[in-house]
C-alpha positions in Angstrom: 5.8 -41.8 -35.0 9.1 -42.4 -33.3 10.4 -45.5 -31.5 9.9 -45.6 -27.8 12.7 -46.6 -25.5 12.8 -47.5 -21.8 15.7 -48.3 -19.5 14.7 -51.3 -17.5 16.4 -53.2 -14.6 18.0 -56.3 -16.1 16.8 -58.3 -13.1 13.2 -57.3 -13.6 11.0 -60.4 -13.1 9.0 -59.4 -16.2 12.0 -59.0 -18.5 11.2 -62.1 -20.6 7.7 -60.8 -21.1 9.0 -57.3 -22.0 11.3 -58.8 -24.6 8.3 -60.7 -26.1 6.6 -57.4 -27.1 9.8 -55.3 -27.6 11.6 -54.8 -30.9 14.8 -55.5 -29.0 15.8 -59.1 -28.0 17.9 -60.2 -25.1 20.8 -60.9 -27.6 20.7 -57.5 -29.3 19.9 -55.2 -26.4 22.2 -52.6 -25.1 23.2 -53.2 -21.5 24.8 -50.9 -18.9 28.5 -51.6 -18.1 27.5 -53.4 -14.9 24.7 -55.2 -16.8 22.1 -53.9 -14.2 20.1 -52.0 -16.8 18.9 -52.8 -20.3 17.6 -50.5 -23.1 14.2 -51.7 -24.4 13.1 -50.5 -27.8 9.4 -50.8 -28.7 8.3 -51.1 -32.3 7.7 -47.7 -33.9 4.0 -48.3 -34.5 3.3 -49.8 -31.0 1.4 -47.2 -29.0 0.1 -49.6 -26.3 0.6 -49.0 -22.7 2.3 -52.0 -21.0 1.9 -52.7 -17.3 5.4 -54.3 -17.3 6.8 -50.8 -18.1 4.7 -48.8 -15.8 7.5 -48.4 -13.2 9.9 -47.1 -15.8 10.3 -43.7 -17.5 10.3 -43.4 -21.2 13.7 -42.2 -22.5 14.0 -38.9 -24.4 13.8 -39.1 -28.1 17.5 -38.4 -28.6 18.5 -41.1 -26.0 20.7 -38.7 -24.1 20.4 -41.0 -21.1 22.9 -43.3 -22.8 25.5 -40.6 -23.4 27.6 -41.8 -20.5 30.4 -44.3 -20.0 28.0 -46.7 -18.3 26.6 -48.2 -21.5 27.8 -50.8 -24.0 26.3 -53.0 -26.8 26.3 -56.4 -25.3 26.4 -57.7 -21.7 29.2 -60.1 -22.5 31.3 -57.7 -24.5 34.9 -57.4 -23.2 
C-alpha cells in the first residue's frame, strides 16, 4: 500500500485535528509559497476515511500536483 496525500487549506479550522492523525506534522509539512496550502501525508497503513478530509481530493501517487513553483519545504523558509 502507498502513502496517501492531500492538499489542504492551511487555514482549515480542522487542521490541528488533521495533523493529529497525519504522518506529517505542522513543523515538517510542505507548504505552498503563499502558505495557503499544506501537503498532508497519511501513514501508509492508514486506510480510514476522515471526515476532515472529505472536502479535499487525494493527490496522485506521483505527487505531480507539487511540480510547480508554488511549493516549498517550510512556511518560514526564505
